[in-house]
Z-matrix of the N, CA and C atoms (Angstrom, degrees):
N
C 1 1.458
C 2 1.518 1 108.15
N 3 1.336 2 115.62 1 133.39
C 4 1.458 3 120.99 2 176.31
C 5 1.516 4 108.63 3 -106.76
N 6 1.332 5 116.22 4 145.76
C 7 1.450 6 122.26 5 176.43
C 8 1.526 7 107.32 6 -112.41
N 9 1.318 8 115.63 7 123.38
C 10 1.459 9 122.11 8 178.28
C 11 1.520 10 108.63 9 -116.74
N 12 1.314 11 116.59 10 162.89
C 13 1.457 12 121.95 11 178.55
C 14 1.530 13 108.78 12 -105.46
N 15 1.349 14 115.00 13 126.92
C 16 1.453 15 120.20 14 175.74
C 17 1.523 16 108.25 15 -98.12
N 18 1.304 17 117.59 16 122.88
C 19 1.471 18 122.35 17 175.99
C 20 1.516 19 107.74 18 -81.64
N 21 1.313 20 115.90 19 79.37
C 22 1.463 21 122.43 20 -175.28
C 23 1.525 22 110.10 21 -84.49
N 24 1.337 23 117.32 22 168.92
C 25 1.478 24 119.85 23 175.42
C 26 1.529 25 112.55 24 -61.54
N 27 1.333 26 118.12 25 -14.65
C 28 1.461 27 123.36 26 -178.27
C 29 1.520 28 112.11 27 -103.63
N 30 1.303 29 116.86 28 8.83
C 31 1.465 30 121.45 29 -178.21
C 32 1.517 31 110.66 30 108.23
N 33 1.322 32 115.83 31 -177.38
C 34 1.466 33 120.96 32 -179.00
C 35 1.523 34 110.52 33 -71.35
N 36 1.328 35 116.20 34 124.45
C 37 1.449 36 121.63 35 179.15
C 38 1.530 37 108.91 36 -125.07
N 39 1.343 38 117.52 37 138.55
C 40 1.445 39 120.35 38 -179.30
C 41 1.527 40 112.54 39 -75.92
N 42 1.332 41 114.55 40 141.72
C 43 1.458 42 122.06 41 179.15
C 44 1.528 43 108.00 42 -129.49
N 45 1.322 44 116.90 43 126.96
C 46 1.462 45 121.49 44 178.29
C 47 1.528 46 108.91 45 -93.01
N 48 1.322 47 115.63 46 131.85
C 49 1.459 48 121.82 47 179.29
C 50 1.522 49 108.02 48 -123.23
N 51 1.313 50 115.83 49 130.27
C 52 1.462 51 122.18 50 177.68
C 53 1.520 52 108.54 51 -128.00
N 54 1.333 53 115.86 52 127.52
C 55 1.466 54 121.30 53 179.40
C 56 1.529 55 111.84 54 52.40
N 57 1.325 56 116.61 55 38.93
C 58 1.458 57 120.66 56 175.03
C 59 1.510 58 115.30 57 77.53
N 60 1.338 59 117.55 58 12.77
C 61 1.455 60 121.17 59 178.97
C 62 1.534 61 109.24 60 -128.50
N 63 1.330 62 115.52 61 148.06
C 64 1.474 63 119.48 62 178.80
C 65 1.518 64 108.77 63 -73.23
N 66 1.322 65 115.18 64 121.11
C 67 1.462 66 123.69 65 -176.48
C 68 1.523 67 111.08 66 -97.19
N 69 1.346 68 116.49 67 -33.20
C 70 1.457 69 119.95 68 -179.59
C 71 1.527 70 109.83 69 -163.38
N 72 1.320 71 115.24 70 146.84
C 73 1.464 72 122.68 71 175.11
C 74 1.532 73 105.31 72 -120.54
N 75 1.316 74 117.46 73 121.01
C 76 1.462 75 120.95 74 -178.72
C 77 1.510 76 110.07 75 -91.86
N 78 1.309 77 117.15 76 114.53
C 79 1.460 78 120.90 77 175.78
C 80 1.523 79 111.09 78 -83.61
N 81 1.315 80 116.83 79 -1.69
C 82 1.454 81 121.94 80 176.07
C 83 1.523 82 108.79 81 -119.64
N 84 1.332 83 118.50 82 97.90
C 85 1.460 84 119.99 83 -177.88
C 86 1.526 85 113.59 84 -69.77
N 87 1.347 86 117.06 85 -12.19
C 88 1.474 87 119.90 86 179.10
C 89 1.520 88 111.77 87 -76.99
N 90 1.314 89 117.88 88 -26.76
C 91 1.474 90 121.48 89 -178.05
C 92 1.520 91 109.18 90 -141.21
N 93 1.323 92 117.29 91 61.04
C 94 1.457 93 118.17 92 -175.63
C 95 1.514 94 113.07 93 -64.74
N 96 1.296 95 114.94 94 130.83
C 97 1.455 96 124.07 95 171.75
C 98 1.516 97 114.61 96 63.83
N 99 1.321 98 119.25 97 17.76
C 100 1.457 99 120.94 98 178.00
C 101 1.529 100 111.71 99 -53.76
N 102 1.346 101 119.34 100 -43.10
C 103 1.458 102 118.17 101 -177.60
C 104 1.516 103 113.70 102 -71.05
N 105 1.324 104 118.62 103 -14.84
C 106 1.466 105 119.38 104 -176.91
C 107 1.511 106 113.15 105 -116.86
N 108 1.328 107 117.00 106 9.17
C 109 1.455 108 120.00 107 -174.76
C 110 1.523 109 112.96 108 -57.00
N 111 1.318 110 117.65 109 -35.76
C 112 1.450 111 120.05 110 -177.59
C 113 1.519 112 113.12 111 -102.94
N 114 1.321 113 117.02 112 6.39
C 115 1.467 114 120.41 113 -179.55
C 116 1.511 115 109.54 114 -71.03
N 117 1.296 116 116.07 115 137.86
C 118 1.471 117 120.37 116 176.97
C 119 1.509 118 110.67 117 -68.88
N 120 1.311 119 116.58 118 143.66
C 121 1.456 120 121.80 119 178.61
C 122 1.519 121 107.44 120 -110.23
N 123 1.310 122 116.17 121 129.36
C 124 1.454 123 119.86 122 -179.30
C 125 1.523 124 110.72 123 -77.41
N 126 1.280 125 115.71 124 161.58
C 127 1.465 126 121.83 125 174.51
C 128 1.520 127 106.50 126 -104.97
N 129 1.331 128 115.11 127 102.73
C 130 1.460 129 120.42 128 -176.72
C 131 1.510 130 108.87 129 -121.36
N 132 1.297 131 114.31 130 175.21
C 133 1.452 132 120.88 131 178.55
C 134 1.520 133 109.43 132 -58.75
N 135 1.308 134 116.46 133 134.78
C 136 1.468 135 120.84 134 -177.42
C 137 1.509 136 111.23 135 -64.98
N 138 1.329 137 115.58 136 144.76
C 139 1.458 138 122.82 137 178.42
C 140 1.512 139 110.67 138 -102.06
N 141 1.333 140 116.14 139 -168.69
C 142 1.455 141 121.64 140 -171.82
C 143 1.521 142 116.36 141 -84.06
N 144 1.322 143 118.90 142 -5.94
C 145 1.470 144 120.39 143 -170.76
C 146 1.523 145 110.86 144 -92.28
N 147 1.323 146 115.17 145 119.19
C 148 1.474 147 120.36 146 -179.79
C 149 1.510 148 112.61 147 -131.14
N 150 1.329 149 118.57 148 5.40
C 151 1.465 150 120.28 149 -176.58
C 152 1.520 151 111.89 150 -157.62
N 153 1.340 152 115.51 151 161.29
C 154 1.455 153 120.71 152 174.69
C 155 1.510 154 110.30 153 -61.30
N 156 1.314 155 117.11 154 -34.91
C 157 1.467 156 121.19 155 178.70
C 158 1.532 157 110.93 156 -59.25
N 159 1.332 158 115.78 157 -43.89
C 160 1.467 159 119.92 158 179.64
C 161 1.531 160 111.12 159 -68.20
N 162 1.333 161 118.61 160 -38.95
C 163 1.473 162 122.08 161 175.42
C 164 1.515 163 109.22 162 -57.36
N 165 1.330 164 117.14 163 -48.68
C 166 1.462 165 121.55 164 -179.38
C 167 1.516 166 111.61 165 -63.27
N 168 1.318 167 118.12 166 -41.18
C 169 1.461 168 121.57 167 -179.99
C 170 1.522 169 110.10 168 -61.54
N 171 1.333 170 116.31 169 -48.50
C 172 1.468 171 121.31 170 -176.58
C 173 1.536 172 110.81 171 -64.95
N 174 1.325 173 117.41 172 -49.27
C 175 1.469 174 119.54 173 -175.37
C 176 1.525 175 112.55 174 -70.03
N 177 1.324 176 117.39 175 -37.41
C 178 1.464 177 118.78 176 177.25
C 179 1.529 178 110.45 177 -69.77
N 180 1.327 179 118.25 178 -35.49
C 181 1.467 180 120.45 179 174.96
C 182 1.524 181 110.50 180 -65.14
N 183 1.332 182 116.96 181 -37.98
C 184 1.483 183 120.76 182 177.59
C 185 1.520 184 109.85 183 -62.62
N 186 1.333 185 117.86 184 -43.19
C 187 1.470 186 121.16 185 179.20
C 188 1.514 187 111.61 186 -62.43
N 189 1.318 188 118.23 187 -31.64
C 190 1.468 189 122.29 188 -178.87
C 191 1.527 190 112.50 189 -89.52
N 192 1.321 191 117.86 190 0.55
C 193 1.458 192 120.82 191 179.44
C 194 1.514 193 113.11 192 75.90
N 195 1.310 194 117.54 193 27.43
C 196 1.461 195 121.63 194 -174.85
C 197 1.526 196 113.20 195 -102.76
N 198 1.320 197 118.33 196 12.15
C 199 1.468 198 120.67 197 177.72
C 200 1.519 199 109.44 198 -117.48
N 201 1.304 200 116.20 199 138.04
C 202 1.463 201 120.67 200 174.24
C 203 1.535 202 108.62 201 -78.31
N 204 1.322 203 115.97 202 168.18
C 205 1.469 204 120.03 203 176.43
C 206 1.528 205 109.52 204 -58.42
N 207 1.308 206 117.15 205 -41.78
C 208 1.464 207 121.25 206 -179.70
C 209 1.539 208 110.74 207 -60.61
N 210 1.331 209 116.38 208 -42.50
C 211 1.479 210 119.86 209 179.71
C 212 1.537 211 111.05 210 -67.80
N 213 1.334 212 117.46 211 -38.76
C 214 1.460 213 121.17 212 177.78
C 215 1.529 214 110.09 213 -60.84
N 216 1.324 215 114.69 214 -47.59
C 217 1.469 216 119.25 215 -177.01
C 218 1.524 217 111.82 216 -69.91
N 219 1.330 218 118.03 217 -35.09
C 220 1.470 219 121.10 218 178.95
C 221 1.532 220 111.14 219 -64.32
N 222 1.327 221 116.17 220 -27.31
C 223 1.480 222 120.91 221 -178.27
C 224 1.521 223 112.51 222 -92.38
N 225 1.324 224 118.05 223 -0.91
C 226 1.471 225 121.84 224 -170.78
C 227 1.517 226 111.83 225 -116.95
N 228 1.332 227 116.03 226 134.89
C 229 1.450 228 122.85 227 173.50
C 230 1.528 229 107.36 228 -99.88
N 231 1.326 230 116.85 229 110.81
C 232 1.471 231 121.56 230 -179.93
C 233 1.531 232 111.27 231 -105.07
N 234 1.336 233 117.48 232 20.44
C 235 1.475 234 120.13 233 -176.53
C 236 1.530 235 112.95 234 -62.78
N 237 1.328 236 117.73 235 -19.49
C 238 1.456 237 122.02 236 179.83
C 239 1.521 238 112.24 237 -76.16
N 240 1.331 239 117.42 238 -17.34
C 241 1.468 240 122.17 239 -173.46
C 242 1.527 241 111.48 240 -90.10
N 243 1.330 242 115.50 241 150.17
C 244 1.464 243 119.72 242 173.09
C 245 1.527 244 109.78 243 -68.28
N 246 1.313 245 116.53 244 170.11
C 247 1.461 246 119.82 245 178.73
C 248 1.529 247 111.74 246 -58.76
N 249 1.332 248 116.97 247 -43.60
C 250 1.470 249 121.23 248 177.97
C 251 1.523 250 110.46 249 -62.31
N 252 1.334 251 116.95 250 -47.52
C 253 1.470 252 120.24 251 -179.96
C 254 1.526 253 111.08 252 -60.49
N 255 1.327 254 117.11 253 -39.74
C 256 1.469 255 120.03 254 177.11
C 257 1.518 256 111.24 255 -62.08
N 258 1.323 257 118.04 256 -42.30
C 259 1.468 258 120.23 257 178.38
C 260 1.530 259 110.46 258 -60.57
N 261 1.329 260 116.55 259 -43.52
C 262 1.455 261 121.37 260 -179.86
C 263 1.536 262 110.39 261 -63.45
N 264 1.330 263 116.68 262 -48.34
C 265 1.460 264 120.99 263 -176.87
C 266 1.532 265 111.78 264 -67.27
N 267 1.327 266 116.57 265 -36.09
C 268 1.479 267 119.68 266 176.56
C 269 1.537 268 110.48 267 -66.56
N 270 1.329 269 116.94 268 -41.32
C 271 1.462 270 119.72 269 176.74
C 272 1.527 271 110.40 270 -64.22
N 273 1.328 272 117.10 271 -40.27
C 274 1.448 273 120.90 272 179.17
C 275 1.519 274 112.47 273 -65.21
N 276 1.302 275 117.47 274 -33.42
C 277 1.482 276 120.61 275 178.44
C 278 1.520 277 110.91 276 -59.16
N 279 1.328 278 116.85 277 -25.22
C 280 1.467 279 121.67 278 -179.56
C 281 1.528 280 114.19 279 -82.76
N 282 1.331 281 118.08 280 -5.72
C 283 1.466 282 120.59 281 177.92
C 284 1.524 283 107.06 282 -77.87
N 285 1.309 284 115.21 283 118.01
C 286 1.458 285 121.52 284 -172.68
C 287 1.520 286 113.62 285 -71.59
N 288 1.313 287 115.01 286 155.26
C 289 1.453 288 124.64 287 175.49
C 290 1.538 289 108.76 288 -52.17
N 291 1.336 290 116.10 289 132.18
C 292 1.460 291 121.09 290 178.96
C 293 1.515 292 114.33 291 82.48
N 294 1.315 293 118.09 292 4.11
C 295 1.466 294 122.99 293 178.65
C 296 1.521 295 109.13 294 -116.24
N 297 1.308 296 115.88 295 158.45
C 298 1.465 297 120.82 296 176.00
C 299 1.528 298 109.12 297 -134.05
N 300 1.316 299 115.42 298 161.96
C 301 1.464 300 123.17 299 173.30
C 302 1.522 301 107.78 300 -136.07
N 303 1.313 302 116.15 301 161.69
C 304 1.467 303 119.76 302 173.49
C 305 1.534 304 108.44 303 -91.65
N 306 1.324 305 115.13 304 165.77
C 307 1.458 306 119.20 305 176.51
C 308 1.528 307 110.53 306 -58.25
N 309 1.338 308 117.01 307 -39.57
C 310 1.457 309 121.54 308 179.15
C 311 1.520 310 112.12 309 -65.31
N 312 1.321 311 116.91 310 -42.01
C 313 1.467 312 120.26 311 178.32
C 314 1.526 313 111.19 312 -64.28
N 315 1.323 314 116.29 313 -39.46
C 316 1.464 315 120.15 314 178.80
C 317 1.526 316 109.97 315 -68.92
N 318 1.319 317 116.97 316 -37.00
C 319 1.471 318 119.85 317 176.58
C 320 1.525 319 109.86 318 -60.09
N 321 1.330 320 117.39 319 -45.88
C 322 1.446 321 121.01 320 178.52
C 323 1.520 322 111.75 321 -63.85
N 324 1.321 323 116.95 322 -42.49
C 325 1.472 324 121.29 323 -179.81
C 326 1.531 325 112.18 324 -64.94
N 327 1.333 326 116.85 325 -26.21
C 328 1.463 327 120.31 326 179.75
C 329 1.527 328 112.59 327 -93.63
N 330 1.335 329 116.64 328 6.57
C 331 1.461 330 121.01 329 174.69
C 332 1.518 331 114.99 330 90.10
N 333 1.313 332 118.53 331 10.38
C 334 1.471 333 122.25 332 179.52
C 335 1.520 334 109.13 333 -134.00
N 336 1.356 335 117.02 334 74.24
C 337 1.465 336 120.85 335 -171.78
C 338 1.522 337 116.29 336 -59.98
N 339 1.316 338 119.08 337 -19.43
C 340 1.476 339 121.06 338 -179.54
C 341 1.524 340 112.35 339 -101.61
N 342 1.308 341 117.56 340 15.04
C 343 1.463 342 121.13 341 -171.78
C 344 1.530 343 113.64 342 -111.83
N 345 1.328 344 117.69 343 37.36
C 346 1.467 345 120.59 344 -177.76
C 347 1.546 346 111.97 345 -58.02
N 348 1.321 347 116.54 346 -41.82
C 349 1.480 348 118.79 347 -179.77
C 350 1.527 349 110.75 348 -67.57
N 351 1.314 350 117.01 349 -40.25
C 352 1.456 351 120.46 350 177.77
C 353 1.525 352 111.09 351 -64.42
N 354 1.335 353 116.73 352 -33.64
C 355 1.469 354 120.79 353 175.20
C 356 1.525 355 109.12 354 -61.24
N 357 1.336 356 117.11 355 -43.65
C 358 1.457 357 120.53 356 177.29
C 359 1.522 358 111.50 357 -58.82
N 360 1.317 359 116.41 358 -40.22
C 361 1.471 360 120.49 359 176.64
C 362 1.507 361 111.98 360 -63.86
N 363 1.329 362 116.54 361 -42.23
C 364 1.464 363 120.96 362 178.72
C 365 1.536 364 110.88 363 -63.03
N 366 1.330 365 116.14 364 -41.49
C 367 1.469 366 119.61 365 179.30
C 368 1.525 367 111.58 366 -66.40
N 369 1.317 368 116.87 367 -33.35
C 370 1.450 369 120.61 368 177.45
C 371 1.521 370 113.40 369 -64.78
N 372 1.327 371 116.53 370 -19.08
C 373 1.464 372 121.35 371 177.96
C 374 1.526 373 112.90 372 -98.00
N 375 1.318 374 117.65 373 1.78
C 376 1.462 375 122.09 374 -177.67
C 377 1.525 376 110.56 375 -59.52
N 378 1.316 377 117.13 376 116.04
C 379 1.464 378 122.24 377 179.68
C 380 1.513 379 112.69 378 -90.32
N 381 1.310 380 117.34 379 -5.66
C 382 1.467 381 120.50 380 -175.78
C 383 1.520 382 111.24 381 -125.60
N 384 1.364 383 117.18 382 55.19
C 385 1.458 384 119.12 383 178.16
C 386 1.525 385 109.77 384 -59.90
N 387 1.276 386 117.11 385 155.98
C 388 1.475 387 126.95 386 -173.94
C 389 1.517 388 108.75 387 80.72
N 390 1.343 389 118.81 388 -53.14
C 391 1.456 390 120.63 389 178.94
C 392 1.525 391 110.24 390 -70.29
N 393 1.319 392 117.13 391 -47.39
C 394 1.460 393 122.85 392 170.31
C 395 1.527 394 103.50 393 -106.96
N 396 1.345 395 117.32 394 101.38
C 397 1.479 396 123.77 395 -162.83
C 398 1.520 397 115.53 396 -79.05
N 399 1.332 398 117.49 397 75.40
C 400 1.465 399 120.67 398 -179.63
C 401 1.529 400 112.73 399 -64.16
N 402 1.331 401 116.99 400 -17.58
C 403 1.475 402 118.94 401 177.38
C 404 1.525 403 112.09 402 -66.58
N 405 1.336 404 118.08 403 -14.81
C 406 1.461 405 121.94 404 -179.82
C 407 1.529 406 112.89 405 -83.83
N 408 1.321 407 117.93 406 1.60
C 409 1.459 408 121.51 407 -179.23
C 410 1.532 409 108.89 408 -101.89
N 411 1.335 410 115.07 409 124.09
C 412 1.461 411 121.70 410 -177.15
C 413 1.531 412 110.06 411 -116.18
N 414 1.316 413 115.45 412 154.23
C 415 1.463 414 120.01 413 172.16
C 416 1.523 415 108.34 414 -73.52
N 417 1.309 416 117.42 415 158.51
C 418 1.466 417 120.70 416 -179.03
C 419 1.525 418 111.48 417 -65.56
N 420 1.337 419 117.36 418 -24.25
C 421 1.466 420 120.44 419 -177.97
C 422 1.536 421 111.93 420 -118.51
N 423 1.298 422 117.88 421 31.24
C 424 1.474 423 119.86 422 178.93
C 425 1.512 424 112.08 423 155.03
N 426 1.314 425 114.91 424 -162.59
C 427 1.465 426 119.42 425 -173.36
C 428 1.530 427 112.95 426 -75.86
N 429 1.331 428 118.06 427 -28.04
C 430 1.455 429 119.77 428 -178.99
C 431 1.519 430 110.97 429 80.73
N 432 1.315 431 115.84 430 -168.89
C 433 1.459 432 121.13 431 -177.10
C 434 1.516 433 112.72 432 -93.57
N 435 1.326 434 114.04 433 179.73
C 436 1.459 435 119.81 434 175.53
C 437 1.510 436 107.96 435 -157.71
N 438 1.334 437 115.11 436 120.76
C 439 1.465 438 120.56 437 179.37
C 440 1.487 439 112.43 438 -96.57
N 441 1.330 440 117.38 439 -27.14
C 442 1.462 441 120.19 440 -179.10
C 443 1.493 442 113.26 441 67.72
N 444 1.297 443 117.48 442 -96.15
C 445 1.461 444 122.83 443 -178.85
C 446 1.513 445 108.44 444 -112.14
N 447 1.307 446 116.66 445 123.53
C 448 1.464 447 121.40 446 -174.39
C 449 1.526 448 111.43 447 -51.44
N 450 1.316 449 115.76 448 126.80
C 451 1.454 450 121.46 449 175.17
C 452 1.523 451 114.89 450 86.00
N 453 1.286 452 118.85 451 -2.01
C 454 1.460 453 120.69 452 -176.34
C 455 1.516 454 110.60 453 -106.87
N 456 1.328 455 117.73 454 140.28
C 457 1.465 456 120.41 455 177.62
C 458 1.524 457 111.40 456 -101.40
N 459 1.318 458 118.04 457 -9.38
C 460 1.463 459 122.23 458 -178.93
C 461 1.510 460 109.83 459 -93.91
N 462 1.323 461 116.47 460 143.42
C 463 1.466 462 121.57 461 176.90
C 464 1.521 463 108.36 462 -130.13
N 465 1.325 464 117.91 463 135.62
C 466 1.457 465 119.67 464 -179.27
C 467 1.522 466 111.09 465 -64.05
N 468 1.315 467 115.39 466 136.54
C 469 1.456 468 120.58 467 174.50
C 470 1.513 469 115.12 468 77.08
N 471 1.337 470 118.18 469 -0.38
C 472 1.468 471 119.42 470 -178.37
C 473 1.519 472 108.91 471 -161.38
N 474 1.322 473 116.55 472 141.09
C 475 1.449 474 119.39 473 174.58
C 476 1.532 475 109.59 474 -84.72
N 477 1.302 476 116.88 475 -18.05
C 478 1.456 477 123.13 476 -179.76
C 479 1.522 478 109.26 477 -102.87
N 480 1.339 479 118.84 478 118.46
C 481 1.467 480 120.26 479 -178.35
C 482 1.527 481 112.89 480 -58.94
N 483 1.345 482 117.54 481 -32.27
C 484 1.457 483 119.87 482 179.32
C 485 1.520 484 110.49 483 -69.07
N 486 1.340 485 117.34 484 -35.70
C 487 1.470 486 120.30 485 176.22
C 488 1.519 487 110.19 486 -63.84
N 489 1.338 488 117.10 487 -37.39
C 490 1.463 489 120.69 488 177.66
C 491 1.532 490 110.45 489 -67.31
N 492 1.335 491 116.52 490 -41.43
C 493 1.471 492 120.17 491 177.72
C 494 1.528 493 109.85 492 -61.20
N 495 1.332 494 116.86 493 -45.18
C 496 1.468 495 120.44 494 177.93
C 497 1.529 496 111.20 495 -60.39
N 498 1.343 497 117.07 496 -40.03
C 499 1.466 498 120.20 497 179.58
C 500 1.524 499 110.83 498 -64.60
N 501 1.324 500 117.36 499 -41.12
C 502 1.470 501 119.86 500 176.92
C 503 1.536 502 110.46 501 -62.27
N 504 1.329 503 116.78 502 -42.90
C 505 1.455 504 120.60 503 -179.92
C 506 1.527 505 110.88 504 -66.72
N 507 1.322 506 117.51 505 -42.85
C 508 1.487 507 120.27 506 177.42
C 509 1.520 508 110.56 507 -59.05
N 510 1.328 509 117.11 508 -37.57
C 511 1.458 510 121.30 509 177.42
C 512 1.511 511 113.02 510 -62.35
N 513 1.341 512 116.59 511 -18.47
C 514 1.460 513 122.70 512 177.53
C 515 1.523 514 111.52 513 -102.89
N 516 1.343 515 116.49 514 5.71
C 517 1.461 516 119.73 515 179.66
C 518 1.504 517 114.46 516 81.41
N 519 1.336 518 117.81 517 17.38
C 520 1.462 519 122.56 518 179.98
C 521 1.516 520 108.84 519 -103.35
N 522 1.340 521 116.57 520 126.46
C 523 1.458 522 121.65 521 176.65
C 524 1.522 523 107.89 522 -97.30
N 525 1.313 524 116.45 523 107.17
C 526 1.463 525 120.43 524 -178.57
C 527 1.512 526 111.45 525 -128.00
């Protein structure tokens, strides 16, 4: 596993890359990857990422809405996720920049229409926020929660995770 630095709008953040795919993005630079330190890493087909420059290109393009779902998924290693979580995250990758879905809509899109709560659990484990944009998922009666980086309580640019979620959405032209 290689660790690269992403020059994000919130400062330098560590990004773990395994076999050429982004495995995790740490939104907490004080304790990067603590929740995944002992997680097994699969040996999969190598992806396109071989440098910090490529990490920065991909993640900054994702923030600007310049990556398709296919490009997001090609750059992402989801081997850590269960089959259900992978279905949810793959469906979420298809939610376009500037658009939102509810937990229920994402549950239906991932093939489990009655699993809105389980979708929330899957999103809480998302290790690749921004690339797989969990901030685009809203509750049916409001903004909903935001975990950002699994296991971390700190969020860049905000002490309140919901404020960070709102900032990400505002950056996409969404008023939530």
